[in-house]
C-alpha positions in Angstrom: 14.7 -2.0 11.1 17.6 0.1 9.7 17.7 3.8 10.4 17.4 6.4 7.6 21.1 7.1 7.9 21.9 3.3 7.6 19.7 3.0 4.6 21.2 6.0 2.8 24.7 4.5 3.5 23.6 1.1 2.1 22.2 2.7 -1.0 25.3 4.9 -1.4 23.3 8.1 -1.4 25.6 11.0 -0.4 24.5 12.5 2.9 25.8 14.1 6.1 24.9 14.1 9.7 24.5 17.6 11.0 23.2 18.5 14.5 21.4 15.2 14.7 19.7 15.6 11.3 20.5 13.4 8.3 20.8 15.8 5.3 20.8 15.1 1.6 22.2 17.9 -0.6 19.7 19.4 -3.0 21.7 18.0 -6.0 21.1 14.4 -4.7 17.5 14.9 -3.7 15.8 13.6 -6.8 17.9 10.4 -6.8 17.2 9.9 -3.1 13.4 10.2 -3.6 13.6 7.8 -6.5 15.4 5.3 -4.3 13.0 5.7 -1.4 10.0 5.1 -3.6 11.8 2.4 -5.6 12.5 0.5 -2.4 8.8 0.7 -1.4 9.7 2.5 1.9 7.0 4.3 3.9 7.7 7.9 2.8 6.2 10.5 5.1 7.7 13.7 3.7 10.7 15.9 3.9 12.0 19.0 5.8 13.9 21.6 3.8 17.0 23.4 5.2 19.7 25.9 4.4 23.1 24.9 5.7 24.6 28.2 6.7 28.3 29.0 6.6 28.6 29.1 10.4 27.4 25.4 10.5 23.9 26.3 11.6 20.8 25.0 10.0 17.9 27.2 8.9 14.7 25.2 8.6 12.1 26.2 5.9 8.7 25.0 6.9 7.2 26.7 3.8 9.1 24.3 1.6 8.7 21.2 3.7 6.0 18.5 3.0 4.3 15.7 4.9 1.7 13.3 3.7 -0.8 11.1 5.5 -0.4 7.4 5.2 -1.0 6.3 1.6 -1.2 9.9 0.4 2.3 10.1 -1.2 2.2 12.2 -4.4 3.5 10.7 -7.6 7.3 10.7 -8.1 7.2 13.3 -10.8 5.2 15.7 -8.7 7.6 15.4 -5.7 10.6 16.0 -7.9 8.9 19.0 -9.5 8.2 20.5 -6.1 11.8 20.0 -5.1 13.1 21.6 -8.3 10.7 24.6 -7.7 12.2 25.5 -4.3 14.3 28.6 -4.2 18.1 28.3 -4.3 18.4 29.1 -0.6 17.1 25.5 0.1 20.4 23.6 0.1 19.5 20.3 1.9 16.6 18.0 2.8 15.9 15.6 5.6 13.8 12.9 4.0 11.4 11.2 6.5 11.0 7.5 5.6 11.3 4.1 7.0 12.0 0.7 5.5 9.0 -1.6 5.9 11.2 -4.7 6.3 
């Protein structure tokens, strides 16, 4: 089974590794979610972060989400939630796995 980083690379989704976390910039978040769901991956949720100028990460649990097995919201709802986050959220760590 490929890691999330390997899948993002194979899908050509822009991302970066930072302090052991695979981050997708906010501007690429909707496309990433569409690809995760389009590939029928097990999508467990996401963690929201701000990448600070001093190369530190600020997690935002208030704007993170997790879903029980089979409880994934519809694509439009997930994207709407991401778009509603404040500008201080700059990156996401999407938690998913390929079922293959």
